[in-house]
Steps between C-alpha positions, in 0.01 A plus 500: 500500500535319834878513464514875437679699771240777498219247548668336799581840650137609461377179666743554788376857552135386492571223751676750727198732498270200557699393805489857635124506444456170686703633792284815505180290508616291797672781686331402828726197522815695420397819682771476773766434235371790289518735801860397570599537134336845481674608820838403359432595137437872559825565693686282248364698203576833669847376594561403137362834384742689729783267399472595133485869594805474726706270274648779279616686811657184640687439173616863496633473857675169436667639187654755736650211703239514777463147644167316484410553866592868466279555195207326672549711814509824299182405309310405818605823674396701193158329496455571871585867443247517215230351725588742783488799262167380363353462849632834625439719191247344261284289732361794708390687187360181348313412820349848517382479138350153555315619812365803313393280211316260733321793667400640161371172353131591559553839333685339208221246455240778491701694243539190285125448517442863396727453198320178409158665536606793282636266233180296508294816451701588190461159341145578385647731235699217343391209276358210700780249432774750589303608806474142623873436453589819686257406776657156541853646497418766759335252733791258464767765564311656791456156654871423470605835649245476782614148588864610498428786738268296722747213533807721539512453877467121471780498242723698734415270794577194289829659393596570862420141605706370210797709614540267800599222260774713354737431787618202292590718201843617629602139566407389147674806357823442695523135396427586135770767499743263671448181295337601172786355289437156652132487406533390136768233571277369781204464263712334230678259736260202456529512120766368265626568149280687255215532751728671750614745232134570418405561867795737550417705190130506587572620854733772369236619250228510768732692731582749223131543412399574860801725555432709188129534573519581872794740481364679194138520614591624848723772355227612258236497775710703742578763235133527401391517865739789566392685182131460586557616859681811379224568248215442747670717762566777248132527399380460860318167474373364832658177629792547258739272689243223545400508133863508383585202724199313361623583148847372587350164602258466208768599249659164578221367274599567137259693273194485731674623816513872410128506418415321824684780681326768294146399608531597872708809414238614248220434750666709772582775249142516369359527853758761599453718190397410142796703371729285716392200293640672191833557673517142628422372150778715352750383764406136440528541123844664526626229738368224273668652197829523690458144624416353162752691288792574734502317834396143416695470169821615669459295818324181393523502122325189368632263763177300535402506131131445582224649287290767682176313420643188662596697811151653529337157457725344764432785745122480456503122545717530812268763646204266467691210654689656789437871546756779520794287616445265205497801268837614635669164441312408180745646246823367656332161547398495134853608401647211700257251343588634156870457579439141610302414186764662276782309670310171485436552129866588435614198701269270303625644173859448612432136587323444167785661302759298690310177433476580129872570479574172677289305250659678204851424630420132564702284248224235492254774408740617226533146357122460492470823308751369247 
């Protein structure tokens, strides 16, 4: 068993997690290094995220004989125009809705408490075990919603402070757009022979996995965000733009994302008007049916080939380990790890098959068999 590839791979994964755990336990020693890594990692991840979004447009421009520097310039100018349009058109409305929401937090908390009190009064009519489960669920949900509303301002402040780090993002993006073809050869340069072939194929598969996931998930999220905004605006839901933007972000999380976006929308709708909750539920249901049966199959297909239960498990584990950012990167990280394991297994099988063929073709081996 010690010679089995799956056993050695499992041991390697366990040792990796053990090393990470040790580093987490002695983080005081490595705290300055961790701060530097975090400061660079966020802009690097965002630069890579934008790179995969912009890559199809760069390829399209270069197919039309636009030189590399020209395609990069066009993409950067387009991104600047998008930011300017966002600041001039969307940001004022969004800021106004956020300010109104912050002012109304005490009122929203009181209304949530009224709903909880009413539900608790009705529980006496139900069997005791069902009543207790409903009680626990209501308290849990109300606590989550209250914490979200209470900490909204701190989340926004943290987001604004993080934005100062993003000045590095354009530099990472420009260099990725300029030299992305050189990345895989650079990684494979130290290796020779079969190992070099393995590293090249592995890097290509990882690149394809990330490209398929990011481009597909962003497209799906943007479409759903627009559909939800149109639906919320049509029925007159308060904070429609803010809730739709939140849905756009959370829809980057497969399966659980839409329901995470539904909780605040349903809360606002219930406080605004109980009938509004019905409309919001209908809009969400329609959008989810479109997403599951039309949008995602046509845009993403089965590119990741990961079981939904696995995705949910990975997301829940990531949430416990690293919060919302970890949830966002959990699925692509798992997809990359799966790609690595699959390639390692295939590489091992190839080596084993090659060794067997060599032994079978050996004339000494043939004479011994005779």
